[in-house]
N, C-alpha and C positions, 0 to 999 in steps of 0.2 A: 463597760458594764456587761456582765454575764447575763444571758437570758435564763430566766427561771424555767425549770422543767417541772411539769405537772407530776406530782408524786403518784397520782391515781392512774396515770396513763401507763398502759402496759403494751409493749410492742406485740404485734400479731405473730403467733407462732405458725409454723407450717400447717399444723392441724387446724388452727383457726381459719386460715386461708382456704384449705381444702373443704372444710365444713361450709364456709360461705359459698364457695364455688358449687358444691353439691346442692345447697339450698336454692341457689339461683337457677341451676339447671332444672330442678324439680318444678319450680314456679313457672319457668318457660315451657316446659313440657305439658304441665297441666293447663296452662293458658292455651297452648296450640291445640291440644285435644278438645278443650272446651269450645274453642272457635270452630274447629273442624266438624265436630259432631253437631253443634247447633246449626251450622249451615246445612249439613245433610238432613237434619230433622225439619228445620223451618223452610228451607228453600227447595230441597229435593223431595220432601215428603216421606223420608225414611221413617219407618215404624221401629219399635223396640227390637223386634226380631232381625230387622235389616241392620240396625246399628250393632247388635250382638254379632251378627255374621261378619260385618266389617272388622269389628274388634278382634274376633277369633283369627281372621285372615292376617291382620296386622301382627298378632302374637306369633302365629306360625312363621311369618316371614322374619320376624325379630329372632326367633329361635334359630332359623337358618343362618342368619348373620352371626349370632353368638357362637353357633357350631362351626363357623368357618366355611360354610357351603357357598356363601356369596358375601359381598361387601356392599356398603352403602354406595361406594363409587361405582360398582357394577350396576346397581339399580338406576343411578343417575345416567350412566352411559346408555342403558337400555331405553330409558325415557327419551333421551336425546335422539338416539338412532331411530327408534320406532315411530315417534310422534312429534319429534322436534322440540321437545320441551326441555329448557335449560333452567334448573333451579339454582338460585343464587343464595 
């Protein structure tokens, strides 16, 4: 006996997969930033100006990566070499 195929089921297209991937990345990034800034605010006592300064520095470094001046691998290497931190 042949298995019935659901007529409403539509296979995911490449665009569907890419959209789902992009949405998952956005959720992950927003979650990470929310956690990071909450810790800076609650545990380290950062004020709005401090958080804004950190955000601006992050944007500048991100622009450097986007411009090809450095890579995330470079940043990880520097952290490992200078202070012994290995991010997984």
